[in-house]
N, C-alpha and C positions, 0 to 999 in steps of 0.2 A: 617125159612120157605122160600122156594123158591118163587120168585115172579112169578105171572102168566104171560104167554106169551101174547104179545099184539095181539089183534084181527086183522085178515087180512082186515077187513072193516074199521079199525080205520084210521083216517087221519094221514098223515106223519108228524112227528115231527122233531125238529132239530137234535135229536139223531139218527133217522132212515134215514132221507133224507140227505145222505152224498154226497156232490158234487164230481164229478170225478176228479176235478182239485185241489182244496185246500179248507180248511175249516177255516174260521176265527171265533174267539170267538165273539159271539153276546151278547150285553148288554141287560138287562131286560128293561121293559117298564119304562117310566119316573115316573110313580106312585109308583114304587117299592121303598121302603125306604132302606137306606143304612144298617139299622140294620137287615133286612131280607135276605141280601146277604151273601154269604160265606165270611170268613174273608179276603181272598186275593182279592176278588172283592170289598169289602167294603173299604179296604185300598187303592185299585187302584182309587176308586172314590174320596176318601179324597185327595189323592195326586194330582189328576187332578184339583180338585176345588182349592187347594192351589196354584197350578201352574198357572192356568188361572187368578187368582185374583192378582197375583204378577206381576207388570210390568217389574221387573228387574230379571226375572228368568234366570237360567243358565243351563237349562236342554237340551242342544244340543245333549247329548248322549243317549237320550231315543230311544227306538226302533221305527221304522217307522210305524209299525202297530198300536202302541199305539197312534200315532199322528192322525191316521184316526179314531180310536175308541173314541177319546175324543169328537167328535161331538155328542152332546146329542140329536140332532134333528132326529136321525134315518137314517142319510145318509150313514152310513158305508155299509149297504147292497147294496145301489145303486152303490157305487164306487167299491165294490167287484164284482158286476155284470159287470160293465164297464171294469174292468181289465180282467175278464174272457173272455168277448167278444173280447177285444183287443188281448189277447193271441191267441184265435182261428183264428182271422183274420190275425195276423202276421205270425203264423206258417203255415196257409193255403197258404199264399203268398210264404213263404220260401219253402214249400214242392212242390208247383207247379213249382217253379223255379228250384228246384233240379231235378224233373222229366223231365222238358224240357231240361235241360243241359245234363243229362245222355242219354236221347233219341237222342238228337242232335249229341252227340259223337258216339253213336252206329248206327246212321242212315246210315253212310257210309258202315259199315259192313253189315247191313241189305240189302242194295242194292246189295252188292257183292254176298251175299248168294242167293238172288232172281235171279240175273243174272245167277249164276251157276246152279240153279235149272232149269231155262228155257233152258240153253244150254244142260244140261244132259238129259232133257226130249226130246229135239229135236234129240239128238244123239241116244237115245233108239228107238225112233220112226223111225229113218232112217234105222235101222237094219231090223225091221219088224213091221207091224201094224196088229196084229191078230184081227180076227173078234170076235164077241160075243161068238160064239160057240167054237172057238179055245181057248178063255180065260178060259172057264169052263172045258176044257179037263183035265183029271187027270195027263197027262204027259207033260213035257215041250215042247214047240214048237220047240226050237232050242237046240242043244247039244254042240255047239261050246263053247270053254273055254272063249272066249272074251265076249260072251253073258251072262256069269254067274257072271260078276263083278257088284257089287252094287256101284254106285257113292256115295262117302262119303266125306263130308266136315268136316275137323278137325279144330275147332275154338280154337285158343290159347288165353286164357283170361289173364294169368299171375297174377291172383288175389291170395292173400295170403290165403283167405278163400272162401269157396263156397258161403257164404251168399251174397257176392257182385255180384255173377253171376245169382242169382235168377231173379232179375229184368230184366237183359239183355236178358235171354232166354225167359222170359215171353213176353217181347215186341217183340222179334224176331218171336215168334209163332203168335202173333197178326198181325204182318206185312206180314208174308207169307200167312196166312189165308185170309187176306183182299185182297190179290192179286191172288186169285184163286187156292190155293193149299189145298189139303186135309192134315190135320195136326193131329199128335198124339205125345204126350209128355210122355216119359218114364224116371223115376227117377232111381237112384241106388238101391232103395228098391225093384223095380220090378225085378231086376236081382239078385235074391238071390238063393244060392245053395240049400236051403231048399225046395223051391217050384218049382224050375226048369224052363225050357223054356215054359212049358204049362201055368203057371201063367203069365209070361211075355207076351206071345202072346194073352192071354185072355184080358189083360189090353189094349193091342193095339186095339183089336176088339171092346172093349167097347167104345172107343173114336171115332170110325168110323161108326160102324153099329148101327142102332136103336134097333136091336134085336140080341142078342148073343146066339147061340145054346148051349145046355148043353155040347156038345163035341166040343171044339174049334178046328177048322181045317182050313187049308189054302183054302179049297174049299169054305168056307163061305165068306172069303175075296174076292175070285175070282168071286163069284156070285154077290157080292155087287158092285165090280168094273165094271162088265160087263153091269151094268145099264147105260142108255143113259146119265143121268145127272152126272154120276161120271167118265165116260170113258176118257174124254179128259183132265183130270187134274191129275198132279202128286201127289203122296203121300209122304209127308216128315215126317220122324220120328226123333224127337229131343231127344237126350240123353244128359242132361245138365251136368252131372258129370261122365265122362267115367272112371276115375281112381278109383272110389268107387264101380264100378260094379264087379260082379263075372265074370271073364274072360271065364269060361267054358260055362256059360249060354248064355252070349253074343255071343260066337262063334257058339253055336248051332243055335241061331236065325239067324245069318248071313248065315250059311250054308243052312238053310231051305229057307230063302227068296231069296237067290241067284239063286235057280233053277227056280224062277218065275219072275225074274226081267224084262223079255221081255213082259210077259203077264200083270204083275202088276208092274208098274214102281215105286218102293219104293226106296227113297233116304234117307241116314242117315246124320244128322248134330250132331256131337259129340263135346262136350265142354271138353277142356283139360286145366288144371290150371298150370301145370309145364312145360314140354317140349313136343315137337312133337313126340319124340320117345316113348312116353308112350304107344301107342297101340301095339308096338312091344314087350313090356314087359308084356302086359296083355293078348293078343290073341295068339293063336297058329299060326304057319306058314300057315297052310291050310286055316284058317279063314282069315288071312291077304291077301292071294292070291285072295280071293273072294271080296276084296274091291278095288275100284278105287279112290285113295285119292286125295283130293284137300285141300291145306293148306291155312287157312285164319287166320288173327291176329286181335284181338280187340285192340283198343288204349291202350297205356300203363297206368298203375295205376297212375303214376305221372301226365300224361296229364289230366286224369279225376279229380285228386285231384286239380290241378291248375285251371281247369275250374270251379269246384265247389267253391273253395275259392274266385275266382273272382266274381262269380255270387251272392253268398249269404253272403260273409263277406266283400269283398272290396267295391263292389257297394251297396249303401244303398237301398236294395230292399224291406225291410219291416219296416224300422224305428227302428230296433233293432240292437245293436252292442255289442261287448265284449271288455273287458279291456285287457291290455298287459299280466297280470298274467294269466288270463283265457285262452288267446290265446296260451301262452306257455304251459300251462297245457294240452290243447287239442292236441297240436302238439306232446308232449311227450306221451300222452295217445294213440295217433294213432300209433306212431312208436314203443313204448315199450310194447304194449299189442298185440292184435290180428292183428293190421295193416289193418283193413277193413274200407272202406268208410262208411259202414253201422253203425259201432260203433261210428264213428265221428259224423254222422248225429244224432244218438241217444243222444250223449253227448250234442250236440248243442241244441237239443230240450229240454233236461233237463235244460240247462242253461236258455233258453228262458222262460220256465215255472216257474223256480225259480225267475227270474227277475220280472215277472208280479205278482207273489204271495207276494213278499217282498216289492217292491217299491210302495208306495201309489199313486204316480203320473204317473205310467208307462202307464196308458191308454192314456196319451197325446202323446205317440209315433205315434198314428194313424194320428196325424196331418200331418206327413211327407208324407202320402199317399193321402192327400186331395189336390185339386187344389188350393184352397185359404187357405193355411195353417195358415197364420197370423190371419185371421178372425176366424178360428176354434179354435185356441189357446186362442184368446181374449174372445170368448164366453165361453169356458170352464173355464177360470180363473175367470171370473165374477160370474160363478155359483158355484165356490168352497166355502166351509165354511171358516170362518175366521181363524180357526186353520190350515187348509191346506194351505191357502194363506201365513200365517206366516211360515209354514214349507217350502214352496217353496223358500221363500226369505232367509231362513236360511240354505240352502244346503251348504255343505262344499266348493263347487266349486265357490260359489258366494261371492262377497265382501259385506262389511257391508252397503255400500251405497244403496244396492238393497233392503234393508228392509224398504224403505221409502214408502210414499203413492202411488207413481207411480210404485210399484213393479210389477203390472200386465203388464205394458208396458215393464218393464225390462225383464220379463220372455218371453214375446212374441218376443221381439227383440233378446234376447239371444238364444232362440230356432231357430229363423230364421237364425241368424248368424251361429249357430252351423250346421244347415243343409247345408248352403252354404260352410262353411269350410270343412265339410265332403265330399262334392262333389269335391272340389279342391284337397283335400287329396287323394281321390280315383283316380283322373286323374293323379296326379304326381306319385302315387305308381305304376300305370299301366305302366307309362313311365319307371320307374326304372326296372320293371320286363321285359319289352321288351328289355332293354339293358342287364339285367342280364342273360337272357336266353341264350345269346351267350356265357356266361361263365358258363353255366349249374347251375345257381342259381334257386332254387325253389321259387315259389310265396309264399308259406306258410312261408318260412324262412324270406323273405323280409317283409311280412305282420306282423309277430310277432315283428320284429325289428322296423318297422315304428310305431307301437303302443306304444313303450317305451317312456314314458314322460320324462325320465331322459336324453335322447339323443337329446332333443330339444335344439338348441343353444340359447345363450343369445342375438344374433343379431336379433332384431325385425325388420321386414320389415316396411317401412313407410306406405305402403298401408294397412297393416293389423292392423287397429286401435283397433280391438276387443281384441287384446292380452293385451292391457293396463288394461283390467278389470281382467285379470287372476292374482291371488295372487302368491306371490313368493313361498309359500310352496307347491303350486300345481305343479309348474314347476320342482323344485328340480333339477336344472341344474348342471351338473358336478358331479353327484354322482359317487363315486368310483366303479370300477368293471364293467363299461358299455363300450361298443364299438360298432362301426358301421361296423361289419365285412361284412355282406352280401350287405349292401348298398355300401360300398367301393369296393367290388368285381364288382358290376354292373357298378360303375363309371370307374373302371380300364378296364373293358371289352370294353368300347367305344374307348379307345385309340388305340386298335389294330385291329379295324374293317377296311376292305377294303372300297374303295369309293362306290362301288355298294351297299354293305350291309348298309353302313352309310346312303346313300340316302333313302333306303327302311325304315330304322329305323326312319328317320325324317318324312316320310309319315305316318307311324303308329302313331307317336307322335302328328301330326297335327289332327288326328282323336280323340285321347284321350283328347287333350287339347282344344277341341272345347268349346267355351264359356269363356275361359280364354284369353282375348284379349292381355294382356301384353306379355305373353309368346308365344302366337300364332304368333305374329308379328316377334319375334326373330327367331322362327322356320322357318318361310317363308324366312327370310333373309339368314339363313343357307342353306335352300334348293336351293335358287338361286345361292349361292356361290358354292354349290356342283355341280350344273349343269354346271356352267362356268368352274370350275376346271376340270370336267370330259370331257368337250368338247375340252380342250386344253391339255389333258393329254400327258405328254412327254413319259412316260414309262407305260407298261402294268403290271408291277410288283405291288405287294401289297404295301400299304402305310407303311413307316418305323414306327418302334415302337415309337420312340420319336425323334423329330427333334431338338436336342440340339446343333448341330454343326453349325447352322446358326447364327453366331455372328454378321455378318454385316447386316443380314436381320432381321427386327423387327417384321415381320409377325408371328402370332401364327398359328401352324398347325390346320387344320380344325377339326380333331378329338379332339384336346384339347378344341377348342371352344365349340363343342357339349357337352363335358364332363363338362365344366364350366357352361354352360347354365343349365344342369340338376342339378348340385350342387347348383346353386342359387335357382332354383325352389324347390329343396328339403329343403333348409334352410328357405325359405319364406312361403311355402305352405304345407309342410308335417308336419302339426301340429296335434299331437295325440289328440284323443277325450278327454282324461283325463285331458288335459290342458285347457279345455273350460268350461265356466259356464253352469250350468244346465245339464251337461253330465250324472249325476246320473239318470235322467229320462229315458234315452234311452240305457244306458250302464250297463251291468251286470259285477260286480267286485268281488263278493264274491266267490273266488276260493275255500275256505274252504268247503263250502256247496257242491260244485260240486265234490270235491275230495272225501269227505266222502261218497257221494251217489254212485259214480262210482267205486271207488277202495275199500275203507273200509278195515276192518281187522276182518272178521267175527269170525275167530277162537279165536283171542284175546278177542273180545267182549263177546263171549260165556263164556270164562274162567273168565273174570272179573265179569260177571253177576252171575256165580256160587259162586265165592269167596265172593261176597257182596250181596248175595241173600236177607239178612235181610233188606237192603235198598229198594230193589224193592218190597218186600212183606210187607213193613212197619211193620216189626216184632221187638218187643222190648225185647223179652225174649232170643233171640239167643246169643246176645253179652252181656248179663247181668253179672256183677261181673268180667268183663275182660276175660271171657272164650272165647278162640278163636273158638272152635268148640263145638257146643251143639247138644245133641241128638234130640232136637226139630226141627233141620234143616232138609231139604230134603236130602234123602240118597245120591243123586248125588252131592249135594253141600258139604256134609260131605266128600265124597270120593275125590272131587277136592281139598278141603283144606288139607286133609291128604297127597295128592300126592305132595304138595309143599315141603314136608320134604325129598323127594327123589331126585336123580339126573336124569340121562338119562333113567335108567331102574328102575322098581319097582318090588320088590319081592311080589308075590301075597299072600303068606302065612303071611308075616309081615303086609301087607296091610289089610288083613282080620282080623288079631288079633287086629289091631288098631281100625278098624271099629267096631268089636265086643265089644271092651272096651268102645267105645263111647256110643253104644246102651245100654249096660248093666250098665253103670254108673248111669243112671236114676233110675233103679230098686234098685241098691245098696244104693243109697242115700235115697230112700223111706224106706228101711228096717232099716237104721241106725237112721233115725230121724222120727219115726212114730208119735211123739207127738209134732211136730214143732209148730202147731197152732191149735186152736179149729176147724177151718174149715177143716183141714186135718184129724181130728179124725172122722168126719162124712163121709169122702170120703173113697171109697174102695181102698185097696192097689192095685197097678198096677201089673198085672201078668207078669212074666218074659217071654221074647220072647224065643221060642224054637230055637234050633240050626239050624234046617232045615229052619225055616222062616228067620233067619238072613243070612244064606247062599243064600237064594233066593233073598233077598233084595240086598245083595252084588253083585250077578251076574247081576241083572238088572241094578244096578248103573254103573258097569263096562261096560256093553253093551251100555248104554246111552252115556258114555264118549267116547266110540269108534265110535259111530254113529256121534257124534258132532265133531269128528276129533281131539280130544285132546290126544288120545293115540292109539298105534297100538297093536293089540291082540298078544298073545303068538305064537311063532313059534314051529315047531316040534323039533328043536334042544334044545330050552330052554322053555319048556311048563310052567315053574314056574315064568317066567318074562314077564312083559309087558313094552313096550317102550313108553316114553313120547314124544309128538310131540310139544306141546305148553309149553313155559317156561315164567318165569317172573310173576310179580304180575298183 
C-alpha cells in the first residue's frame, strides 16, 4: 500500500528540508536507546563509546565527519551551520574579487568603446542635425553614400568559448548605459533565418520603446527618437556573438538601418571570438560597404587568467587555498577541456564547497579575515568540544607534542604562523612571476610548481624557526620525478635583462616584498647599485649574457646578484602550504572528489549499474545459484549483460533470440517442475509471454541502451546490426 503524501501544512522534517549545500547525518536524541536505532547506527554508537573510553586508541584513520558527530551534546548542527556560513562568506569574497578583477581588465576596453561612441556621434552630427519633423519623414534626409555607413566597433575577445564573453558584454552594456547611451542587446538567437529580420527588429524595439506596435516599422523608432528626452543621445546595439548569427538576417538589418543613420544615429558593437576577418566571411559585400569599422581588442585570455590566479589563488583573499595536486588538476582541466575561465571558476567553487563540507574545522578559515585573528582562533578553540580539540591536535601535519594540554595555544600559534608564511610565500611567488614574464612564463605554471611540497629544499633558513615543527614525512624532500622547470626559467630570464628592465624589475619587487624587511634591504642595495652603474655606463649596448671572462676581476655581474637574491628568497620563504602545521584547516587536498565530480565517466557508470543492478536494487533472486542473467532482472539490464558476449557489433536477430530464451526460461521451468513445493501447488502457473510482447520489450530495451549512449542504432547499409560504444566490465 502506498504511503500517503505529506500534507502541505505539515512542518518540515529532516527528510524534506534538504539544505542546498550539503546534508550531514544527524544523530537521534540522547534519550534514544541504542537498541531502537538501525544496526549501522547502533554499531557506530558502540564504536564511539569504546573509542572514547580507551585512552590509547589508534583510530587516526576515521573520517572527519565522524569526529564531529561523536559529540553527543548536539553541537554537530551548530558546527554544520558555522561551516555553511563560512563557505558562503568565503565564496562571496572570492566571487567579488573575481568580478572586480575582470571588470578592471575590461574597463580599459569599455573606455575605448565609450570614446569611440562619442566620436562617432559627433561625426554624424557634424554632417547634419535634422529637426524633429525631418526625423519623422519617410525618406532619408541625405542620399550620399558616405552618410549611409553605420559606425561599427568589432571587439576581438579571443576567447575559446562564448561563455567567457557573457560577463564582458553585460558589463559593457551597463557602462555605456550609465554614460548616457540608449542601449539594446541582440543575441545570435535573434538573428535566425526562420523568423527573419522582422523578429530581430522587434526585439530591438522592445528594449528601447515602452510600447511596440503590432507592425514593427522603422517609423516607430524614428518617432521615439524624435522625442526631446531621447534626441541628443546615441543608440548602441550590442551583438555579443557575431559569428553565430545568420549572415543574411544581419545583412538585412544593416541595410535597413543604414538608410536612417543620419536621422537615427545607431551604432553597432559586435563581438568576435576568432579573427577580425570574420565579418567578411559572414556578411555580403553590399552589407560590408554599409559599415564603417573600428577594430578593438580585449585583453588576452592569458592576461585575464594571470590576473585571476594572482587575485584569488596567490593572494590569500578568503582564507581558503588548494593543494599542489588540486592546482595541477585545475590547470589540466582548464587546458584539456573547454579552456574557459568560467569552467575554472566553477571548478574552484566546487573545491571550496567540498572543503567546507568535509573538513570539520574549516570554519576557522574565517579567522584570516578578522582583524584580531589570534583572539578569534583562541575563542573558537576554547568553545570546541573535547573530541574536536583532540582532532585538531591529531591532524597529520602536526607533531605529537601538540597533543599536550596547551594544544589550543599551539593551534593559535600554528595558524598565525601559517598566515604569515602564506603572505611571504605569496610575495616571493609574485617576484618570481615578474621575472618569469620576461621569459613568457605563465603565473599558473609557477603557482602549481611553487605548491609542490617535494621541491622544498632541505636547507632550512635560520629565521624560519617554524619549520622545525614540520615532520619529515610532510616535507618528503628529494622525491624522484620532480623538477623546478618554470622557477628555473624565471631565474634564467633575469640573467639576460638589460639594465633599464632590471631596474624596473627591482622597483616592482620592492612593492611585492613590502613588510619583508630582510629582503627589502637587499633589494634597495641592488637598486642603488643599478643607479650607480647606469650613471657611469660605458656603452649603450645590452648587458652581456654571462660575464665569465673577468678572471682578474672578482666582482659578480649585477644580473647574477639579482638572480642569486631571488634564489635565496625562494629557498627561504617559498614554503608550500602542505609543509606547514594545521594546513588541513584551510587547504583542500582531495583531488579525487573533484575529479569524479567534474570529469567522471557517465557512460561507464551507467553500464556498471546495469551489469550490477541487483546490488543497487538489493535483489537476492537475480544471482541465485550462480546464474549470470535472470529473467527477474530489468529488461535493459538483461540486454546489457547479453551484449557483453559480443564484440564491436551485435546481430539483432541473435540478440533477440538470447533475450527471448531468458524470458521464456522462467515459464519452461514452471512447466517442468509444477510440484516443486506445496506453496507452488497453490499458485497459478505463469502464462507465457506472447511473441509480440517480447518483441516490444526487446525494442524498448534497445532504445534505452541507445539513449544512454551504450550503443549506436542500425544503419541503412546493415539494418540487422547495432554497434557497441561502451566496452569492458
